[in-house]
C-alpha positions, 0 to 999 in steps of 0.5 A: 500500500503506497503513501497516497492509499494510506492517506486516503484510508486514514481520511476515511477512518477519521470521517467514520469516527466523526460520524459515529461521534455525531450519531452517539451524541444524537442518540444520547441527546435528552431534549433535541432527540424527540420521540413521537408519542404513541401507545404501542407497547409491543409484547410487554405485559405491563398495563398502563398505570394511572395515578389519579389526581387524589394520589399525592405521592407515589413510586413508579417502577418497572415490571417485577422490580427489582427483578427483570423480565425481558420484553420488546416494547414499553410500559406507560405510566400516567400521573394525571394533572390536578387543578392548581397543583404541580407534580415533581418527579425524582429520578435517582441515577442509581435507580435506572440501570444501563440501557434503560430509556425513560421518555418524559412527557408533560401531560395536559388535560384538554377538551378532547382528552389529554395532550402530551408535550415531549420534555426529555429522554434520559438514559441509565448509567453504563456502570453503577459506580461510574458513568461515562455518559452525560449526567441526567436531570435529577428531577422534573417539575410540572406547571400548575394543573399539569401532570406527567406521562413516563414511557419505559423503553425496554429491549431484550438484553442477554447480559444486562437487566433494564429496570428503573424506579422513580418517585413523585410528589404533588405540591401546591406551595411552589412559589415559582412554577413553570408557566402553563405550557399551552400558550395562545399567540396573537399579534401582540407580544405575548410572554411565554416564560417569565425571567423567574427563579427556578430550582429544577434543571430540567426546566419547562416545556411549552406549545405555541398555538396561533390565534384563529382568524378569518382568512388564509393561515398557511403563511402565518409565522411566529416571531420568537424572542429569546432574551439574555440568560447566562444559565438557560438553554432554549430549544425551539422545534417546529413541526408540520401539520402531520407532526413531523419535525421540520426544524430545530434550533438550540441556543444559550444566547439571546436570539430572535427566530421566525418559524411557521405557526403550525406547531412550535414546541419550546424546551427551556432548561438549565445549561448545567444538569444540577438542581440549583436555583437559577434564573430562566430566560425571558421568552416572548412571541408574536404572530405575523399574519403575512406571507413570504411566498417566492411568487412567480418563479418561471419568467420569460422576457419578449425582448421585442415587446418587453424592455424591463423585468423585476424580480423581488425576493419573498417579503420584499422589502421589509419582511424577514422571511427566514427558511425560504428557498426560492429559485427563479428561472429567467429566459429571453425570446426573440421571435421577430428581428427587424432588418434595421437591427441586424447590426445590433446585438441584444444585451441585458443590463442587470441591477442587483441589490440585496441585504443578506444575513451571515447564513443566507445564500444568494447567486445569479448565474447562467449555465456556465458561470456565476456572475454574482453571489453571496455564500453561506457562513460569512463573517457577518451580514452583507449588503450587495449592489452590482450593476453590469451588462451581459449577453442575452442568455438564460439566467437563474436567480437563487435565494436560500434564507437561513432561519435567523430572524434578520431583515433581508431583501433581494431585488434583481432588475433586468433591462433589454438594450440593443447596441452596435457590435462595435460598441462593446468589447467584453461583457461582465466576467467574459475575459480575464487579463494577466500581467504585462497586458497592453491594448488600445480599443477604438469605439466609433462616435455613433456609439451612444451606449458602450460597455467594456469589462475586464477582470484583472488578475492580481499578483499571487505574491502580494506584489503591487501592480499598476493599471494605467489607462486613458480614454481620448475623446471621452464625452459627458456621461462616460465613466470608468469603474475600478473595483477590488475587494476593498475599494471602488473608484469612479473616473468621469469624462474630465479625468479620462481624457488624461492618463490615470494610474491605479495601484493594487495588489488584488483582483480588480474589475475594470469597466468602461461604461457609456449610457445614452451619450451623444459623441462627436468623435471616436473614443479611444481606450488605452490600457496598460497593466504591469507589475511595479518592480523594484530592484533597488536595495539599501547601500551598505554604508550610511547615506550622508545628506545635508539640509539647508534653509533653502535646500530641503532634502528628501529621504525615502526608501529605495525605489519609492513608491515601488514596493521595497525589498525584504531583509533591508537595513538602510541608514541615513545621516542628515545634518543642518547648519550650526545654530539651526533646527530641523523640521521633518515632514512625514509625507508618507510611511507605508510599511508592514505593521509591527515587522518593518520600522522607520526609526529616528535617532538624535545623533549619528548612531543607534546608541543615541536617544531614540526620538521617534519610531514608526510602523504601519501607515502614517501620512502628513505629520510634522516632527520638529527636532532641536538637534543639528544631526539625526540618524534615520534607519529603515529595517525590514524583515524577510516577508511582505512589503509595501510602498515604503516611506518618504520624508522631507527634511528642512533647516529652520532658523531658531526664531522660526521654531514654533514647537518650543513649549517654553517660550509660549509658556513664559509669554502666557504666564507673564500676561496672566500675571500682568492681568492679575496685578492690574486688577489688584491695583485698580481695587486698591486705588478705588478703596483708597480713594473712595472707600473712607468717604463711603463708610463715613456716609453709611455711619452718619446715616445710621446715627441720624436714624438712631436719635429719633429725628423730628418730622421736620428733619426726617426727610432732610439728607444728612450732611457733612460740614454743611454739605448735604449728602444727596448733592455731590460737591461742586468739585471732587477735589474738595473731598480731600478736605473731609478726609484730611 
């Protein structure tokens, strides 16, 4: 057996082991692996044991417990519900033997009898003293007015016995039991489960039932909101009208779902299977009475009589419509071709716009290629908007939405165009061009509609490539669109009449497009696609440069802006005249982040003080340095490169230094001190000049009031030295007489 056969065999073994592990997990799942209810008991001789509502305590055992009698089938035990009381089951792991299956149903009394809701399936331990399986729920608690039904699944075993024993109690004093399992959902938000404290890890079960209303109900859906809870796992299962399981969703995180309103079951339990008090997740739901039909899926355009057609996804434009798979077939027919159109060809202008969740799948394709698409398992939601032109051909539009409740929409518009054959060079994704490609294409002046598209293949080694293009004779309305995975640039007619350069390292779409424009001359498209090569390397010795006041120097990586070489070590020593200072203009630094570095030192060696270190991308910064000599080093590692760096160094007179913080600080401090001194001097002068006069006037007024003035003098103003106080002196200089 050769090496390839061994590798193939090993791969098959791994796949088989993975499949067995998945199967083992599914067979031992306790809430997702639902077993449909039925009364077929096989050849087991046990009768259906019924515990009446009056029985508040009981022990449920397998037939002939603790002995064993082999049978193929099951035994059924019913604990009938009692009004306003709950039932608690206790399932000790040491009372359930190996290969024993117990299926637990919640039992509810209805007008038609009893309804059962699957709760869990538990399985006995492999060994009495040690279990290699997942732990089981130790107890189950019903809602008020609900009971339980237990199915004991028995298989004849040659070497092992299958038997069990569990107990139950009825309570009416439980403070926070499960909410009633059957919940009717209307168009208003309905609470299914409160965010309350609960003690049983097995949790609660619910059945959602849509409110009845007039009209069609096939399209009704239920929106379920699972709110945040760090201790609860919620499983939502959707069944069809026949009871067959259609969809299962399980999550421990907040989530919003939309499912068909036929039959929805919810199981909410603790993530850990130990009985402790925990907070259950708040669950709400509401009914959406809308349809999410795909609509007409087989579409035909008569290109002579129909010029436009629109395809809209289910629920367009504002419905979520999860779990839909719509496939639209679009074909074109042309039964009558006029003589005047023999020189024209029919094309389809397509406009695609959509918003898709991370798990949605969308594609627009022909029998030979996919034009646009959005695959499943993206990192996040994706918005798509594409415009392009293709030849008339059968198309397939396919949308497959996930079950996530996410606002999504899709719209595809098709417009028929008839254009001259000389007015189109290549249609969307028809041709891929590689490195070192140069061509010139001339379009006649009669072309009022031009479309030319190329898929430009990027460099495989992440090297920079250059697209050099020009459209002579471009008229108003002409546009060139360049698009890669990160950028999209548009060049209008004024820009197209001279050379344009576009640098990239990725696959790029190049489109020249003219829509309904009248030209007076031919349009000539010149295109050149080449690799930006750079063979320049650093000098082994430092490069010495001198910058003067009127003669700045430029320091750049070898070959800038072409991609620099790897494993480089460059040194540049720059001087400025004595008594001057240095200004560095960081025009551009585009180097590999965290691996390639530009460092600036104060002095001419790397032992000097480090002024600044750069890595990654920097543009348009200014760095002022007080020393007259600096060292700039450029270091690259063994992989990946970029444009490099470009720095302009200029000498400055000391008076031009605007970066000295001390001068500015001294000036501001002096101005503040001068302002404070001026204010203090003004206050002192005012108080010295007029303060004594104001105080004496106030004191004199108080004395006059205190001596009980006569009515004759009560209205007279007080006076000092015969001058009334309500009249100012004829000369303010006379105030000195009073103060002296």
